[in-house]
N, C-alpha and C positions, 0 to 999 in steps of 0.2 A: 300643912303638907304641900299646898300649891305654891308657896313662896320659895321653897327649896329648889334651886335650879337642877340639882342632881336628880331629884325625884321627877321633875318635869321632863327630863331627858328620857327617862325610862317609862313613865306612865303619862297618859294624856290628861293629867290633873289640871283643870282650869283652861285647857286648850280649846280653842274654837273648833267646832265640828267641821266647819268649812275649811279651816287651815289643815286639819288632818286629811280631809278629802283632797285638797289641793296638792299636798305632799305626795300622796300615793298616785294620784293622776299624773303628776309631774314625772314620776319615775316611769310610768307607762307611756308618756308622751313620745318616747323614742319610737313608738309604733305609729306615730302621727295621728291615728284616729282619735285617741282620748285627749289630744292636745287642746282642742278648743274647750273641752270640759275642765281641764286643769286651769286654763286661763280664766274662765268664768268663776270657778270655785275660789281661785286665788283673789280675784277682785272682791267677791262677796265676803271672803275671810277678812280682808283688810278693812272693809266697811264695818264688819261686825266688831273687830278688835278696836277700831277707832271709837265706836259707840260705847263699848264696855271696857273701861280701863283695867278691870281685873282679868280679862281674857288674855291668853298667851297664844303664841303660834305665829308671830309675824314672820319669822324666818321661813317657815313652811309656806306661808301665803306668798311671800316674795318669790320663793323657789318655784311655786306653781305658776305664778305670772310669767316669770322668765322662761321656764321650760315650755309652758303652754304657748307663749308667744312665738318662740323659735319653732316648735313643732307645728303650730298653726300656719306659720309662714311657709314652712317646707311643704305642708299638705296642700296649701293653696297653689304653690309653685308647681307641684306635681300634677295637680288637677288641670292647671292651665296648660302645661306642656302636653298632657294627654289629650286635652281638647284640641290643641293646635295640631298634634299628630293625627288625630282622627279626621280633622277637617282637611288636612293635606293629602289624605288617602294613604298615609304610610303606616 
């Protein structure tokens, strides 16, 4: 059942738990706060998938890394700009 691509698209058969978490956190990373967690979960998923050749979910893991990286960069930029604004008294 885990070898059928159609079944894997519908069910999380053989998929890394970290990959599933990275995928959902990546969707939520547009809120910026979960973005670092999506990035971390994506990296952990890639490591787990590389260690276990029967595990699936590389697409979700990569999606988590990309969206988590973008969201984290935006979050850091917002925090820096808020800090600069607070220091300038504005």
